[in-house]
N, C-alpha and C positions, 0 to 999 in steps of 0.2 A: 495728560489722558490722550494726547496725539502721537507719544512716544509708544503707547501701549497698543502692540499689534492683536487686534480680536477677529479670529476670523469667522467667526458667528456674526452675520450680519443680517441687516430684515432685508427679505429677498425684494428685489425692484419687482412692482407689482403695474403692470402696463393694462390699458385698458384701449380697446381701439374700435373706430365705428362701426369695423365689420363682425368684431366679436362679438359672443353670445355672453358668452361668460367672461370675466375677470380674469387675465394671465396671470400666474404665479409663478416667478421665477424660483427655479429649483434650489431648494435650501442647501447649504452649503455640510459637506459630511465628515469634517473634521474639526481640529482644537489645537491650538496651541496652547499649550496648555501651560509653558513655564511661566507667562507673564499673568495669562487670564486669570488663573484661581493664586494668584498672590497676595490678593488681600479682596478687604470687603465692596470695592465700589467695582471692580472689572469681575468680577466673581459675578455680582448682580447683574452688571449692563450683557453678561452673558446669560442669563435668565431672561431678562426683560428684553432681547431683542427677539426672544421665540414671539412673545405676544404682537409685535409688531409686524413678524411675518404674516400673523393669523388675519390678518387684515380682511384679506379676501376671501378668507376660507369658509367662513358662515354662509355667506349669501352663495357662492358656487352649491355647498350642499343641499342648502333650502331649494335654490333653483333646480337641482339637477333632480333632486330626490323629489321635489312638486311636479314637475313634469313624468317621473317615472309613475306617480300615484295618480290622483284624480284631483291636482289641486287647480293648474296650471295648464292651458292652452301654449300652444308653440305656433310661431307667424314666422320663427327663423327659418333659413336655408342651410345652417349649416348641419353636417352631416349627423355630428353626435346629437344634439338636439334635438333632429327628426326623431334617432333612432331610441333615444332617452323616452320622448311624445310615444309614439306609436309601440315603446314596449318591443322593440326588435332590436337590441344591441348586439353588435358582434365584437369579438376578440379583436381581429383583425384589425376594424375600423378604430373602433371607440374605446376599447380597453385603456390604452394611454393618454387617450384624450380627457378622461375622465379627471387622471391625477392625481385622487385620493390615495392608492395603495404608494405609490412611490413620494407623493407628499409626505404620507403619515410617517411613513419608514423612516422618512431622514429626520422630521421631527421627534422619532424616538431615538434616532441614532443621537442627536442633539442630549437628549434629557438622559441617555445613559452616559455620555461622557459628564457632564453635569456632576450624575450623581458618583462616579467614579472618581473624579478628580478633587469633588467636595473631599471626599472620603479621606484623599490622599494628601490634602491640603495644609501645610502649619501655617499661614496667612490669613484662611479665614476665620474670623470670628466665630466661636459657637452657636451664638444666639442669630448670626447669619447663616452659616451652615445648615444650623434647624430649619429655616425658614424656605432656605433654595433647595435644600433636601426636599422639604414637601412639595412647594411647588415643583417640583421635578417627577415626583412619583406621583403628582395630582396627575398633571399635562401627560404623562406615558399612559396611565389608565384611560383617561379623557380620548385620545387618539387608538388606545385599543379597543375602547367601547365602538367606536362608528368603524373601524375595520371587522370585529368580527360579524357587526350586524349588515354592513354592506356587501362584504364576500365571503361570509359564514366562516369555518377554519381557515385560519391565516398562522403564519410562522411566526411561534411565540419570541422575541429578541430580548435581552436583559442587560447585554455588555456590548462593548466597543470592539470583541475580537472578530476581525475580519474573517479569519479561517473558519471559525465554528459558525459565524452569521451565514456565508456563501454557500453552507450545505443545508442548513436548517429545513425542514419539513413543515409540511402546514398542522398545526397544533390543534385538537378537536377545540372547538369552540366552546366546552364546559370548562377545559384546562385553563383556558384563555380567560375565562371566564372569573373565576379562582383567582388569576393574577390581579385582573382589575380591581377585585376586590382586596385582596393583598394591600395592595400600591396605595389604593383609597383609604384603607384603616390605616396604616403606617402614615400617609400624609394627614390624615386629619391629627395624629398624635403630635404631628411635628410644625403645622400651619399654626398663624397666631389667628385669634378671636377676630381680631380687630382688623381693618383694613388698613396696610402699610403702605408706605410710598416709596419711590425712587430710592431711600437711604436707610430702607429698612424700619424706618420708625412710626408708629401707630398715629392715628389722627387725620389721613387726610381722607377728604369726601368722596374719593374718586373709588370706584368698586371694579377696578381692573388687577387685581391678582387676587388669586384664590385665597381662600381660608379656610378655617375651621367648616364653616357654614358649607362653604363649596363643596369641600370632601362629602360633607354628610348629604349634599342634595343630590350628588353622583352615586353616592351610594344608593340612595332611597331608590334613583332609576333602575340603578345595577340589580338590587336586588329584587325590583318588579320584573324585569327581565328576566331571571332567572328562576323566578315564581316563589322566593322567599319572602311571602308577604307578610308575617312577623315585624319580620327586619325591616321590610321596606317602609311600614307604618310607624316602626320607632323611629329612625332616620327624617321620613318626611317629619314628623311628630317635633324632633327637634328644632328642626330649621324654623315650623311655624309658628314653635310656640316664643321664638326670641322677637319677640314685638317692639321690642327696644329697636332693633335694627330694620325689622323687616313687615312692610304694611301693602294693602292691595289699593292703589290709589284710586278713588270715586271717580275720578274723570280717565277714562281709558286714554285719552291725549296725551296723558301722563306719562302711561308705563314705559314707554321706549326711550325717554329721555334720559340724558347722563345723568348717572347718579339717583335712578329713581328709586323711592323704596321698594320697589317691588325686585329690584336686581338684586340677586344674590352675586352673579359673576358676570360681569361686559367686559367688551373690547373696544379700545378707542380708536376710531380714523386715526388714518396719517397726519402728523400736523400740517402737511402741504397741502391737506385736502379737506374742508370743514363740513363734512357729509359721509354719509355713511353707503357702501357699497348698494344698501339693502333702497334705500331712496332711488339712488343714481339709477339702477337699472329697473327698478317694479315701476316707478313712478310714470304715468305715460303724458306727456305732452303733445303729443301728434297720433297718430294712429299706428298701432305697433305694424314696424317695418320688417320686412325679412330680412334687411343685411343691416338693420341698427342693434344697438345695443337693448333696449327699449322694445323685445321682440317674444313678450308674454302676457298674457290676461290670465284674470280669475276665471277658471274654469266652470262652466254649466253645471258640473256636478257639486263644487264646493257652494257654489252660489244660490244654489237650492237647497243647500242643506243648512240655511239659518230660516230660525223660526221666526214668526212675525213679531215685528217689534225690538227685536236685536240688535242692541247699540253697537255691536261688534261687527255688525253687517253695515252700520250707518257711520261710524268711526273708523273702522279696519280697511273699508272696503273704498277706493277713489275712483270715483270715473271721468272718462273722457269721451264728450260729444264731439262725433264728424260730423259736423254742420254741411261740411263742404258736400254731400252727396242727399239725395231723396228719396225715401225717406232717412232722416237722421241715424246716426248709427251710434249706440252705446258701447265702451269700452269698459270695463271692470277691472281692477287693478291692485294691490295688495298697497295697502297706506300704511302699516303700524310704523314705518318711520317716514316721516313728511320733510325731512330737512334734505332738499336734494343739490344740484350743482349750483343754486344760485344762491346759497345760503351764507350769510358773511360772519356768521359766528359757530362754535362747535357746542349744538346742546342736546346732540343726539347720541348713543353709545349703542354697537351690540350689543343683543342680549344671549347671552350664554345659557346661564340657569335665569330664572325666575320663580317667583314663588306661587304663582298662580299653579304651577305643573304640578308643585308640589302636594297642595289640594287634590289636585286630580289623581295623583299615584295612592295618598292616603285614602283616598274614597275608591280607588278598585281595590287596594288593599284588603280594606274590609269587606268592601263586597264580597270578595274572595273567602274571607273568615267568618262570613257569616254577621256581622256588625251591622248590619242594615242601618239603624240608625245613625251611627256615624258617618257610614258609607253617603246616606243623602244629604246629611247635615253639611259636609264639604262642598258634595254637589250643589247644593244652594246656595255654599256661599261664592261662588262662582257664576251662578247662573241671576243671582241679585242683583252685584255688577254688572251684569250685561242687560239689565232692566227687565230680566224674564222672572216669570213666575215660579214660587216653587217647583220640585217635582211632585207630579203626580200618580205618574204610572206604578207599575204593576210592582211588587218589591221581590219578587223570586230572583235568583241569583243572575238568571240569564238577561232577564231585561232588563235590571238595574246597570249589569256590565255593560249592557249597548247604550244604555242611555250614559253610562262615563264615557264611553270610546266615542259617542256622540258627540260631548261635549268637549273633548281633547280637540275633535274635528276641527269645529268651530270655535276654540279657543288658541290652539295652538298652530294653527295653518300658517304654511310658508316659514313655520320654526325649524325645518328638518323633522317633524316628529310622525306624519301620517304613513311615508311609507315605510317607516320602522316599525309604528303601528298596528299598520294593515298585516305585516310577516309575523310578529311575537303575537296576535289575537287570533291567530291561524284563519284570517278572513281575507287573504290576499286572493286566493284564488276567487273564493265567491265575487268580492268586489269587481277586482280586474277582469273577470269573465265578460262582466258588462260593460266596463269603463273601457275595455281596449279597442272592441269593435265601434264604439262611440267616437272613438279619435281616428278612426278609420283604417285602422290593423283588422285584419281578415279575422285573427283569434287573439287570443291570450295563451302563452305557454306558460307552465308554473318554474320553469327554470328561470326565467328572467327575473325573480325575486333576489335572487345575487348577480353582483354584476361582474363581468369579466375581469380575469387578473391580465394585468400586459407584459403581451409577448415575452416581451426582454426581458423581465422578472423569471418568468421560466426557462429561457435560454441560458441563463446565469446560475439556474439552481435547478441541478435536475430533479433534485427530491419534491421539489414543487408540481404539483399538477394543476389543471385547469379547472373550473369548476364547470359540472356536467351542464352538456346542450351546447357548450359554446367548442 
């Protein structure tokens, strides 16, 4: 293996005491194809390296969108953190610092290269070629899902042809979503039903590589976002009904553990660090500091959203009490991930897709389809696990949807969902018109619901234009 030159490598991840977010080294943008796709082992290594690169991406996504929305309060003096929190991003200062545009397109390039080279490979067996192709399609869809929901219309690039890609214009969101669905359908037909290990054999307890169930879960999510409620319900049901593989742990402290029964797909921390970025950067061991990594707290808006007796408030919100001042000050932080820097063994993986979201997707889909009974039943599954009584409010469509969206807020907080939910449900202006002044900014402007595109990308491609308002 040492003689094989694989250019796709895990990006170097560096965290600094004065940085708010985890820095991610730029992914490489080319492959040496002669050797990489000559056999099963090296081709698999090329795909697996992408998951290692994803180590810090979920945390950054959750933290940044949490600051944009109403989930987190900011104590950092980092300018981009300030601008995210105050809903005053600028193209000149912040667009490049956000990182999602450049990083995700580099990952998309990698997956396009994997797909192209697998197709032309004679050394990779059909079984492995099928699995890796399914994973590459799934991951390409995953990255485009977040690109269109963070930026709106985005260039749709499905090849490695530089001459073509360098002049691609922004593709309408609906067409990109069509491609996401097409990729996920194709992935569903290629991926294994069982979790496979690094040798592509089934039977591993680790839920670290996408399966048909991950493809179904992402299809359910995408269909919900494009308002295809029948299809969303069908795909969510397929995952929910697989009770042999998935279940909701009754102990909330076990939900985010490695290989949790609730996990549909997870990402493992790097082997050299036995903890998740979410635990490192969210857990407070001192008051939040302007220059420390731990510079966010749970917002007052999120804290007040929990009903009395909600076990998610008890188990998933931690408290640091500063007793050096009088009166003492309590700081509240996300505590879904509880294994921080002092952990001696790897017992948590970052959750990418989980079962509770599928129940809430099906609940919302059925509420839109007038399937009131099923919608309330799914809503109550989540409420009962949280120790709350069954839903007893009005059953008209508007009231029921409001209840489901609220349940998403308190179930899926700091998982990168809230900011996207506010936009897709068209409640972002109503909510942020109230929240933005509470953050200290004068007023909310609706253009801030889309992030600015990096200026460098606009300069390099004359057919890409900036989002309105920047």
